[in-house]
N, C-alpha and C positions, 0 to 999 in steps of 0.2 A: 681385393675383396675376398671374404671367407664365408664358407657356409658352416655354421656351428649346428650340429646334431647332437641333442642330449636325450638320453633315456632315463627317466625318472620315475619314482614311486607315484602313483595316482593322487595320493592324499596330500603329496608335497607340491602339487601344482599351484595352489594359491600363494603358498610361501615364495616359490620360485617368481611367479608373476609379480608379486610385491617387489621383490628384490631387482627383478629386470627393470621395472618402472622407476625405482628409485636411481638406477644407473643410467636412465635415459633411453632405455630400449623398449620400445612401444610396438614393434612389428615383429610378428612370430606366426609360425602355423603350428597347431597343435593336434595330434592325431592319437587316438586310442589303439594301442597294438598289444600283441601277446609276445612273450618271449622268455627265454631262461639264460641264466648266466651262472654264476657261482652259486646261486642259491640252490639250484638243481630241482626246484619244486618241493612238493610235500605230498604225504598220503592222508586221505580222508575216509572215514567209514560212513556208509549211508545205508540204513537198514541192514546192517550186517555185511555189507559188500565192501570192500576196500577198493578205492579209486585213487590212481595215482594222478596227481595234477602236475604236469611237467611244465606246461606254459602258463606264466603268471601274467597278471595284468600290469602294463606299464603305460607310461605317457611319452611320446616322442615329439620334442620340440624341434622346429627348424627354424633357423634364424640366419638371414644374410645380412652380413655387416661389412662396413668399410673398416680398414686396418686398424683405425683409431679406436674402434669400439670391440676389437677382439678380446682383449684381456679384461674390460669392465664387464662384458658379457659372461665370460667365462666365471670370473669371480661371483658375479650375482647368481648364476646358477648353482655354483658350490654353496654359496651361502644359504640359499632357499631349500636346496635338496639334501644336504649332508647331515646325517644322523649319527654316523660312525658304526653303522651296522652293515653287514652284507646286504646288498640289494639296493644301495643308494642310487646306483646307476653309473653310466657313462657318459662322457662328453667326447665327441668327435669334431675335429677341426679340418675342413676340406678346403682347398682352393676353389675359387669360384671364378672361372676365366670370363664369364660374359653374364651380364644381366640386362634385361630389356623391360621397360615399363610399357605395357601393351597400350594405354590410353595415349600417351604423348610420344611413344617411340623412343624415348630417352634411353641412352645406354651407360653402363658403368656405374660410377659413384652416384651420379644424379638420379639413376633408376633405383638405387637401393634406398635412397633417403636418408 
């Protein structure tokens, strides 16, 4: 089992969701977050005052998958999020040692679904 965490542009979320659904991945957690990476933010002038915007809006996807769905999930995220520009995001793949479904107390592969 793996936990896939992806940081993507907020406007790319519908495209990523569509690509994930086409790949058979329907379960995910989506969170609005702030962060900076290679983009390093930007400067904005408002009423003559310069504001440095270092933390940009991003969307964090967290998806727990069985080993058979790791590559299709990664490819779907890339398909939906890639524009070829700086700021497209990152994907992290972590080991998921244990998963428990609270309702039935199932563990492991059965709990992820």
